[in-house]
N, C-alpha and C positions, 0 to 999 in steps of 0.2 A: 504494499499500500504506500510506502514511503518513496518507492521508486517510480511506480506507474501512475503517478498523478497527472492530471491533465495540464499541469504547468511544468512538468519534468522536461529536462533535456537529456537525451540519451544518445551516445555516440558509439558506432561501430568503428573500431580502430583500424580495421583492415578488411573491408568487404570485398568479396570476390563474386558472389551471387545475389546478395541481398537477403539471404535467409534470416540472419540474426536480427537485423533491423526490422524486418518484416514482423517477427515474433514480438519485438519490443513494441512496435507500432500498434500491433493487435491488442496487446494488454492495455495500452493507454486508451485505444479507441473504445474498448469494451466499458471502461470507466466513464468515458465521455458520453457513450451511448446510454448507459444507465441513468446518468445525470439528466440527460435530455428527455428520457422517458418519464422520469419523475416530474419534470417541469411541464412538458407538453403532451404527455400521453403518447398514443400511437402516431407514427408519421411515416412519410413515404420513403421509398428506396432512394429517391434522388436526394433527400435530405441526409439519409444515412451515408450516402456517398460523399456529400459535403463535409460531414463530420469525419470521415476518413481522410480526406485531403487536408482538412485542418490539422489533423494529427501528424501527417507527414510534413506539413509546412512548418508547424510550430514546435514539434517535439523530437524530431529525428535528425541526427547529423551522421554523415557517413564518409569515411576516409577511404580512398581507393588508390592503390599504387600503380594502376594502369588505366588508361582511357576506356579499354574494353570493360574492365570490371565496373567502372562507373556507369557505362551504358546498360549493362546487364542488371546492375543494382536498381537503376531508375526503372527499368522495365518491370522488375519484380515487384516494385512498390506501388507503381501507378499505371502500369501497362503503357499504352500509347497516348494516354490523356495529357492535356496541357496543364499539369499540375506542378508547382514549384517543389523541387526536391533538392535538399541540401546535401548532395553527394558531390564530393570534390576530389578531383585527381591531385595527388601530392606527388609531384615529380621528385625523384630520388629520395623517397620516403625512408628506405632502409639505411642508406648512407647518412642521412641527416639524423635519424633517430638514435643511431649509434655514435656518431661523431659530434653532433651539434644539438644535443637534446633541449637546450634552452631555447633555441630557435623554434623547434618543433612545439614546445609547450606554449610559447608566446603566440605562434601562429594559430594553433588549434583553439585556443581560448578566445580568439578575436572574432566576436560575433558580428562586428560591423564590417570589417574590410575582407576577411577570408570567407566567412560564411554568408554574410549578407542576411542574417536571420533577425538581428536587432541592432541597437546602437552601442551595445556594450563591447568595448575592446578588451575587457578582462573579466569575461563572464564565468560563472560556476556551472560546471557540467555535473549533473546528479549521478550518472552512471556511465561506465564505459564497458562495452561487451565486445566479443570478437574471438577469432581464431587466427592469431598473427602468424607470420612466417617463423619457421622454427630455426633455420640455418641457412648460411649462404656458403658457396665455394670461395675459398680464399686463395687458392693456388692452382695453377695449371697442372703442376706435377702431381702424379698419383701417389698414394701411400703404399707401403709394402705389399698390402693385399689387393692393390689395384683400384681402390676407391679414390675419389677425389677428396682432397683435403677440405674440410668445412669448419665453420665456426657458428656457435649458437648465437642467435640474435633475439629470440623471444623474450629474453629477460629484460631487454631494453624497452620492449613494448609494455611490459608490466610496470617498470619503473616510471615510465612516462605517464602511464595511466593513473598511477597512485598520485602523481603530482597534480594531475588535471581534475580528477573527479572525486566525489564522496564515496562512491562504490565502484568496484571493478569485478568483472566476471570474465576471465579469459581462459581459453583452452590451449594447452601446450604440453609438450613432453614433461613427464613427472619425475621419473627416477633420478635423472641426472642432477636436478637441483635439490631434491629432497635428501639425497645422499651426499650432496655437495661434491660431486665428482665431475671432472671435465673442466676445460679452460673457462674461467669467468664464473663458474657456478659455486665456488666455495663461499665467497662474500655474499653473493646474491641469495644462496640457499640459507645462510645463517640469518640474514636480514628478514627474509620472508617468513621463516618458520618461527621466528621470535617476534614478529610484528604483531602488536596488540590488536591491530585492526583485522587480522585474519579471522574470519568468522567461520568459514567452512572450507574444507579441502576434500574434493572428490577424486580419488586416484583409482584408475583402471589399468592394472598391469597388462591386460590384453587390449591393445588399442582397437581391434576389430569389434569389441563390444560398443564402441562409439562410432567408429568409421569403418564400415564394411569393407573387407579386402584391403585395408591399409595397414601395413606392418611398421610399427614404430618400436624399436627395441626396448626402450625404457618406459613404455606405456603413456597414458594420458592423464 
């Protein structure tokens, strides 16, 4: 109830298809719909659609790291209708979020110039959701077992989200940070597991329980 209010701002930090902001929008829309029914009684489907569009326009922010993801997300949320959708392509998101986090924080909280959703250049975001990228290839040379060398990046999305929002709910590999193993995981794991703001931790050792036919060695 504290997150899906009709005046909440919820951001997906890395949308690929629009699924997570769709779920967030639906929960806010239901509350808006119930409030309208109490006030007006029964109303038309056209009015219901107006309430949906109002939810998308006023309550949902979406970050996309490719123009294609932005287009798909927009279509998921409103189809082909001429509704304002605050889904923005953030060029070089991964590089900036790991190398210049202050810039990302200041950009994503700027409701006036980046999002165009209000006149607040330092707005508060109620919740951040999403399934951020897990890792990036960092070297062309293969490891001894023939795999590309990679580096975890999901922790940067969690850290940024903690700075931006009151609540966060992100999906990413679990074992490596819970056990503080792997490059960059020792300090991140220590801080996360001891963070007094950590309310719930859902760990699935078998990633296929969440994402069918997707194998992630240390679970989700």
